[in-house]
Structure formats: structure tokens, C-alpha cells
C-alpha positions in Angstrom: 74.6 -98.3 63.4 71.2 -98.9 61.7 70.4 -102.5 60.7 67.6 -103.9 58.6 64.8 -105.7 60.4 61.8 -107.7 59.1 58.5 -107.5 60.8 56.2 -110.5 60.5 52.6 -109.6 61.0 49.0 -110.4 60.2 45.9 -108.2 59.8 42.2 -108.3 59.4 41.6 -106.1 56.4 38.0 -105.2 57.1 38.8 -101.7 58.4 41.7 -100.9 56.1 42.0 -99.5 52.6 44.8 -102.0 51.9 48.4 -102.0 53.0 49.9 -99.0 51.2 49.6 -95.5 52.4 47.1 -93.4 50.5 45.5 -90.0 51.1 42.3 -89.7 53.2 42.2 -93.4 54.0 43.2 -95.7 56.9 45.9 -98.2 55.8 48.0 -100.9 57.5 51.2 -99.2 56.5 50.3 -95.9 58.0 48.9 -97.4 61.1 52.1 -99.3 61.7 54.3 -96.4 61.0 52.3 -94.2 63.4 52.6 -96.8 66.2 56.4 -97.0 65.6 56.7 -93.2 65.8 54.9 -93.1 69.1 57.1 -95.8 70.6 60.4 -94.8 69.1 60.0 -91.0 69.0 61.1 -90.8 65.4 59.7 -91.4 61.9 60.2 -95.0 60.7 59.6 -95.9 57.1 58.2 -99.4 56.7 58.3 -101.1 53.3 55.8 -104.0 52.7 56.2 -107.2 50.8 53.4 -106.1 48.5 50.0 -104.4 48.3 46.7 -105.8 49.4 43.4 -104.3 48.2 40.9 -102.7 50.4 39.3 -105.4 52.6 41.8 -108.1 51.8 43.3 -109.9 54.8 46.8 -111.2 55.5 47.5 -114.1 57.8 51.2 -113.7 57.0 52.8 -110.5 55.8 56.3 -109.1 56.0 57.6 -105.5 56.1 61.1 -104.2 56.6 62.6 -101.1 58.2 65.9 -99.6 59.2 66.6 -99.3 63.0 69.4 -98.8 65.4 68.0 -100.6 68.4 71.2 -100.1 70.4 70.7 -96.4 70.3 67.0 -96.7 71.1 67.8 -99.1 73.9 65.0 -101.5 73.2 65.2 -105.1 72.0 63.3 -106.6 69.1 61.2 -108.7 71.5 60.3 -105.7 73.6 59.4 -103.7 70.5 57.1 -106.5 69.4 55.4 -106.6 72.8 54.9 -102.8 72.9 53.6 -102.7 69.3 51.0 -105.3 70.1 49.9 -103.4 73.2 49.5 -100.2 71.2 47.9 -101.5 68.0 44.2 -102.4 68.0 43.1 -106.0 67.5 43.0 -105.8 63.7 46.8 -106.0 63.5 49.1 -108.6 65.2 52.9 -108.4 65.3 54.4 -111.9 65.4 58.1 -111.1 65.5 60.7 -108.6 64.6 64.1 -110.0 63.5 67.3 -108.8 62.0 68.1 -109.7 58.4 70.8 -109.2 55.8 71.1 -105.5 54.9 70.3 -106.2 51.3 67.1 -108.1 52.1 63.9 -106.6 50.7 60.5 -108.0 51.7 59.0 -107.5 48.3 61.9 -108.2 45.9 63.4 -111.2 47.7 60.1 -113.1 48.1 60.3 -116.4 46.2 56.6 -117.0 46.3 53.3 -115.8 47.7 50.3 -117.9 48.5 46.7 -116.7 48.7 43.5 -118.4 49.7 40.0 -117.5 48.8 37.2 -118.9 51.0 33.8 -119.7 49.6 30.7 -121.3 51.1 27.7 -122.6 49.2 25.4 -122.6 52.3 24.4 -119.9 54.7 26.6 -119.9 57.8 26.8 -116.9 60.1 30.0 -117.6 62.0 32.6 -117.1 59.4 31.0 -114.5 57.1 33.7 -111.9 57.8 36.3 -114.1 56.1 34.2 -116.2 53.7 32.2 -115.3 50.7 28.8 -116.9 50.3 28.2 -117.9 46.7 25.3 -116.4 44.8 25.3 -119.4 42.5 23.0 -122.2 43.7 25.3 -124.8 42.3 28.9 -125.0 41.1 30.9 -127.7 39.4 34.2 -127.7 41.4 35.7 -130.6 39.4 35.3 -128.5 36.3 36.7 -125.4 38.1 39.8 -127.4 39.0 40.3 -128.4 35.4 40.1 -124.7 34.5 42.5 -123.8 37.3 45.0 -126.3 35.9 45.0 -124.5 32.6 46.7 -121.5 34.3 49.9 -123.5 34.5 50.1 -123.3 30.7 50.5 -119.5 30.7 52.7 -116.7 32.1 50.9 -113.6 30.8 47.9 -112.8 33.0 46.9 -109.4 31.6 43.3 -110.7 31.4 43.1 -110.9 35.1 44.9 -107.6 36.0 43.5 -104.3 37.0 43.9 -102.0 34.0 46.1 -98.9 34.2 48.6 -100.3 36.7 52.3 -99.2 36.6 54.0 -102.6 36.4 56.6 -103.4 33.8 55.3 -106.9 33.0 52.2 -108.9 33.5 54.1 -112.2 33.6 53.7 -114.5 36.6 54.8 -118.0 37.3 51.9 -119.9 38.9 53.0 -122.9 41.1 49.7 -124.0 42.6 46.0 -123.4 41.8 43.3 -125.6 43.1 40.0 -125.9 45.0 39.5 -128.1 48.0 36.6 -128.5 50.5 37.6 -128.1 54.1 34.8 -128.6 56.6 32.2 -127.2 54.3 34.3 -124.3 53.0 35.6 -124.4 49.5 39.1 -122.9 49.5 40.9 -121.8 46.4 44.7 -121.8 46.9 47.0 -120.1 44.5 50.7 -119.8 44.7 53.0 -117.8 42.4 56.2 -115.9 42.3 54.2 -112.6 42.0 50.7 -111.4 41.5 49.1 -108.5 39.6 46.6 -106.0 41.0 43.2 -107.7 41.5 44.5 -110.9 39.9 43.4 -113.5 42.4 39.9 -112.0 42.7 39.5 -111.9 38.9 40.7 -115.5 38.5 38.2 -116.7 41.2 35.4 -114.7 39.6 36.1 -116.3 36.2 36.4 -119.8 37.7 32.9 -119.3 39.3 31.6 -118.6 35.8 33.1 -121.8 34.7 31.6 -123.7 37.6 28.2 -122.2 36.9 28.2 -123.2 33.3 28.4 -119.7 31.9 31.7 -120.4 30.2 33.5 -123.6 29.3 37.1 -124.6 29.4 37.7 -123.5 25.8 36.3 -120.0 26.7 38.5 -119.9 29.7 41.6 -120.5 27.6 40.4 -117.9 25.1 40.0 -115.4 27.9 43.6 -115.9 29.1 45.0 -115.6 25.5 43.0 -112.5 24.7 45.0 -110.5 27.3 41.9 -108.3 27.8 40.5 -107.8 31.2 37.1 -107.0 29.8 36.7 -110.6 28.6 37.3 -112.2 32.0 34.8 -112.6 34.8 33.9 -110.4 37.7 36.1 -109.7 40.7 34.8 -111.5 43.8 34.4 -109.6 47.0 37.6 -108.8 48.9 36.7 -110.2 52.3 37.1 -113.8 51.2 40.7 -113.3 50.2 43.8 -113.6 52.4 47.5 -113.6 51.8 48.6 -116.7 53.8 52.3 -117.4 53.2 55.5 -116.0 51.8 58.8 -117.8 51.1 62.2 -116.2 51.2 65.7 -117.5 50.4 68.0 -118.6 53.2 70.6 -115.9 52.5 68.4 -113.1 53.9 69.0 -114.5 57.4 72.8 -114.2 57.0 73.8 -111.2 59.1 
């Protein structure tokens, strides 16, 4: 009998056009499904906890699939090991574990947390995962004040990619702040859900606050306008990573 399994994984997004399968492009989803087909000799559909844009990384990501491991005669640990042997170094499989049959990696997620890494100085050893600011100076105290204003709103149309097929642009933000860690400015944002391109657009707009291009009143007006054209630019993808997801306890009841 088939059962539902979660896959916990991480990936370096540099060589992928995001998570979701798309024509004529290499994606994480397709790469993972191809590896499973080689190992299990059958097509396995893998459903991700969300989409990541081209070049965005994931330090924690979940996907689910239906498997009958008894018939295949392989354990979850063995499958984890074999996948890691087969996949290149851009993807790591941490574990594969059985969950409640009703559990869905996307719809059951209680929260998602992203980090955006930014440096003000030139430093060659983390440039693959950290964006170097083009602004000579930024007021991070003011940027944190602007980030705190996000808690006052739920509609983030102004920071969403236009033309997406979502039913609502409402999100509940639970954390949004900048902190300096060993010379790297890290913007951490946590919410129940995110819109396409939302984090990168928020960061780009916060940089305009920090550079003095817009003030806190302008930032509020941008959110309330519900117009993507009024917000700032989208910062480069390579500085962004999905770092954590939270799920309810019931998904582990099998």
C-alpha cells in the first residue's frame, strides 16, 4: 500500500531555474524526479512546499510523494543514501520520513522563513550567497523601522510579481528585521505565506529607505497603494534563501 513521505532537502539555486518544473529549463523538482525514476524504476511525482525563483537557494525545503517502499524493497534511509550518491552537489537530501496521508508540504506549512544576505564591503569568499550593496552607505536602523511597519498590513500586492494566479495577496508577517552577523547584514522575514518575488521586492524597497531615497511615510504609502510599480527594485536572487518551515504536530501521526 502506498504511503505519503516527506523529503527534507536543501539546494544551491545557482544552476536551477527555481523549484517547479518548466519547459526547456533545469529545475530542482525535475532533477529530483529524474533521480527517483532511475532508482525506483517508475515515475514518482514530487510536490514541493512552494516555489523558489531562479537562483534562489533553500537551506531547508520539503517535498512529498507517494511510495510503497515495501513493494520496492528499500528503506527510507537507503533511499536517502542512494539519492545523495546519485544527485550532484547542488542538492542534498537530509531525510525521507513517513507522514500522515493527509499531510501536504505546501498547504500544511504554518510558516516559512527567508533570509537575505547583504554585505557593504567587498569580500570574495561568500559572494555566491551574499549580495554586495551598490549603495555606499545604508541606515539599517531606519530600515528596521520600515520593516516594523510591515506588521501593520496583510495585503502585500505592492511587493508581488504582477500577473500571478493566486487567489489572495494577503500574508501574515511574523518577523521582519535586519541584524549584522560577522560583517553580513541579514534580513530575516517570517510569514504564513509569501507572494511571488515578495521578499526580494521588500528588500529592494528597504534599501531605498536606507539610502535616503524614500522615507517611512513613502514606505507606508507604497504598501497602501497596492501597486507593484510604486515599490522598489527586486534585489538579485543569489542573496536569498529559504531557511525554515514549520508544520503542525499532526502530520507526524501515522
